[in-house]
C-alpha positions as CSV (number, residue, x, y, z in Angstrom):
1,M,1.1,0.5,-7.9
2,V,-0.7,2.4,-5.0
3,V,-0.5,-0.5,-2.3
4,L,3.6,-0.3,-3.1
5,E,3.5,3.8,-2.5
6,L,1.4,3.6,0.2
7,I,3.9,1.2,1.9
8,F,6.8,3.0,0.6
9,K,5.1,7.1,2.1
10,G,4.6,4.9,5.5
11,H,0.5,4.6,5.6
12,V,0.5,1.0,6.0
13,S,1.2,-0.1,9.0
14,G,0.1,-3.7,8.8
15,I,3.3,-5.3,6.7
16,C,4.7,-8.7,6.9
17,Q,7.4,-10.4,5.4
18,L,6.4,-14.3,4.6
19,S,8.9,-16.8,5.7
20,G,11.8,-17.0,3.7
21,D,11.1,-14.5,0.6
22,Q,12.9,-12.1,0.4
23,R,11.4,-10.3,-2.5
24,M,8.7,-8.4,-3.1
25,Q,6.7,-11.1,-3.6
26,G,7.1,-11.8,-0.4
27,I,4.9,-8.7,1.3
28,Y,2.0,-9.3,3.3
29,V,-0.2,-6.5,4.0
30,D,-3.8,-6.4,5.6
31,A,-6.1,-6.1,3.1
32,V,-8.6,-4.4,5.6
33,E,-6.4,-1.3,6.1
34,V,-5.2,-1.0,2.8
35,E,-8.9,-0.7,1.4
36,A,-10.0,1.6,4.0
37,L,-6.6,4.1,2.8
38,L,-8.4,3.4,-0.9
39,Q,-11.7,4.5,0.0
40,N,-9.7,7.9,1.3
41,L,-6.3,8.6,-0.1
42,P,-4.3,10.3,2.1
43,Q,-1.7,13.7,0.8
44,G,1.0,13.1,-0.3
45,L,0.6,10.3,-3.0
46,S,1.9,10.7,-6.8
47,E,-1.0,12.6,-9.1
48,D,-0.8,8.8,-11.0
49,S,-2.3,7.7,-8.0
50,Y,-5.7,9.6,-7.3
51,L,-6.1,9.4,-11.3
52,L,-6.6,5.9,-10.6
53,F,-9.7,6.7,-9.0
54,F,-11.6,9.0,-10.1
């Protein structure tokens, strides 16, 4: 859920839609970018997002 929140709030720039798949399962993100964001969560995420890492 944290990754989806990062996407919806505009923190992830490397997003692609897999060809022919219009569902949420068809979203591809850059794992290195997401991992870097998870190491230092940006401000403005839900409280639940921060609790997952403490």
